[in-house]
N, C-alpha and C positions, 0 to 999 in steps of 0.2 A: 469764765462765760463769753461765748458770742458776742461780740460787740463788731457791729458793722460802721463806720462813718464815710458819708457818700456828700458829695456835693449833687444838689440840679439845678435847673436855672432859674427858683427862684430860694431856695432853702440849703443851709446846710446841716445836713442832722445827725444824729446818734440812734439804732437800734440795740438796743441793750436787754439778751434776754431769750426768752420764747413763753410761747405762751397766747393769751386773749392780748389784744391793742390796746396800752393805754399811750396817750398821747399827752404830755406835758407841756404849756403853754406860759411862758416867762412872761412876766410883768416890765415896767417899766424903770428901764436903764438895763437890767440882769439880762444876762444871755441864760441858751441852757445850761452856765455852768452852776449857773444860780439850784440848781436842783443836783447838790453833790450830794447831801443830807436821805434823797426818797431813792436815787437812780440803784444806787447797790440793796437797799432793801428790795423794793419795787419789783426791782426788776427778778429775782427770784421768785418771781409770781403770773411775772407779764410780761409780753414785749414793749418794754418800754421805748417809744421815743421822742426825743427834745430834736429841737430844732432853732437856728437862729436865720433872720430873714437877712438876704445879700442885696435886697433893693429899697430904696427910701421912698419912701410914699410920701406926697400932702395929707395933712392930719386931716382932712373934710375924706378921704378914701381908706385911711390908715386901717381902722376896729374889723371891719369890711374886706379891705384886700387879704389883713390876714388872715381872716376867716379861710377864704380863697386860697392860700396860703399849706392852710389844714388837708384843705378838701383833695385839693395837689398832690400832696405827699400824701395822703392814702391810698389816692387812686395811683399812683408812680411803687406804693408797695405792694397793691395788689391787696388792699384792706378795703374792707367792706361794710365795716360794723369796730366801732373800738370806744373803751371808757377814754374821758375825756376831762382832764385835770386843768383850772388856768388858776391862777394868780394876781389877786391885784389889776392889772390892764389885764393879762391875760386872761383874766375871768369876764372881761369884757367882749371878747372875742372869743370864747367858749363857749358863751349868750349866743353871739350873732350866726356862731357855725349849727349850734343847735337850733335854733330860731330856722335857719333857712334851709341844712338841711337833717331834718331830723332822724333820719333813717341811719344816718352815718352814725348815733351817738347812743352806747347801750347806758351805759350812765355816767352822771355828769359831777366832778367835784369843785363847786369854786368854792375861791380859798381867797382872804383877805378882798373882798372885791364887792359890789353892789348892784343894785341895775339902772344908776344914774335917776336922770328927772329933775325934778324940778322937789319931789316928796325928800328927797336922801336929803341928809346932815353934811353941809359940807366942809371941808377941814379946815382951822383957824387960821388967820393968814400967821398968827407965829412960828403953826404948822406949817406951811407952805412955805414962808422963808429957808424954815428948818431944808424943807423937801428941796428945795433949788439953792443951798448952801448960801443964801443971802448973805454977806459983811464975811466971808470967809476970802481971805489970802490966800488964791494959786487953788488947783484941781484938788489936789488931793487934801487941801480941809474943805472944801466943798462937801465930798466924797465921802468923808467923815462926818460931815456935820449932818446931811443927809441921810447917812447912815443909824448915827445914831441918834436921829426922829423917828425912826422904825423901826428900834427895837428896846428892848426896857433896859430898865439900869441894873437888875437882876442878871439878866443874860452876859454885858456887857464886865460886869466887873468878876464874875466866873468863867468867863469865857475870852478874854484876853486876849490869846493870841489867835482862837478861832477868828476872836474879828479883826482884827488884823488882817488876816486873813484877806478876810472878805473885803475890806476896803482897798487891798494892793488890787484883785483882780477887780471887782468893779471899777477901777481906776484905768485897769491895763484893759478892761474889753470896755468900756464906755463908748456909745455912740457917741456922734458929732453932736457939739452942741445944739447946731441947726435939728436935729433927729430928736434928742432928747425934749426939745421944747416941743416938739410936733406931735410926741408921744403922749405929754401930758397934754397939749391943748385938744389933740382925739378922747381923750379918757373925758377932760374934762366937759364935751360936748355928749359924751356918749349919754343916750336915754332910752331903756329898753323898758320902763316901766310899765305901759301902757303890753308889753307885747311878755311878759315874761309868763305871764300866766296861761300861756298854751305851750309850755312845754311839759313837755310828757314822757321824756326821761327819769328816769331819779334819778332825786340831786340828793345832795350834802352837802351844805355849808360851814364853810370851816371858817372859823374869828378868833383874835385875841382882841382879850378884854382891853388890853392898852394901846390899841390900833390907835396913832396920832392922825395917818392921814386918811382910811377910809376908818371915821366912827362908826363904832358896834351898831350905830343903831341903822347904820344899810344892811348889814347883814341878817340883821333879826327884820326889815320889812323884804328884803330879796325870798328868804326863806318860808314869810309866809305869803307872800307874793305867787311861788314858784308851786303849784299844788301839791301836796304831799311830802314836799322838803322837809332834811330831818338837818337841825342845828344845833353845832355844837362850838362855843366858846371855852379859849381857855386863858382863863385866871391869869397874871400877870405875865402877858404876853405879848409882845409888840404890831406890826403889823408885817413883821416877817417870821409869822409863827412857824411857819413852816420848820425855819430852821433852827428858833429859838427851843421849840416843843418838836421837835424833829419828831419825836420816839413814837409820844402819843399821838403825832399827825397822822404818821406813817401808820400804825393800828385800828386808827379810825378808817382809814381810806380801805387799809387790805380789807378790815370785817364789812365793809361797807359794800366795795367791790365784788370781794369774794374770789376764789380761784379759779384755774376750770376753761371753760369757753373753747370755740375755734383757736386756732394753733397760728402762728404767724411766724417761719425763722428770717432771721434775720439776714440769711445770706440770701433772701428774694429782692434786696435792695441794690441799687447798683444802677 
């Protein structure tokens, strides 16, 4: 299957497969590697585009700047309309993108995210401490603690080796501490609650029922606020529902997005 890995001024990106373009936007502390269970499957029907931002940004500008990176990347690839999937913080970026450039977004998938704002249910202090690895002695234990909070006990028990690989990858590919906290701060400030009602792209909201970092009430509020949005909540799954329940999530995404449409070949990148 064709794969293109390239850098431009803002991002390093991969394009895999051919078909309707599908941009996947990763979340807090994750790189494009985090979609390791999505790309092999989704690229059978779509030209999947994953990327890592290369520039540090101030928290006040981060969400908008990342949405701008997506706009620039699609322009670089010659793509004028794409499906967009954003997970966690990437879901904020996806919302910013579709609100600023609705012409670019065909269908929208929002995973493990909300619309922010005062109406959102905030994570508990305990969950926040776990996410930041508070009390952990050393970076690896901090990363493990954060990922334990992002996953269910059942998943970790049944997928010990995979979970350990995620911990190692998260540690190896982790952004700087300043960047990580900056991303978290940007996510905390994000508020599209008064704007998501303007989203006209067909939208699927996917969430884990055991998500400690973005409580499920946020997904329900998001789906209710976006006109005609579809909500799918997976029981027994945590914040990383797209990893824990990858087969089910991928099936939902493919069914929602469908196949066919305009085609873009990866060799257009470069």
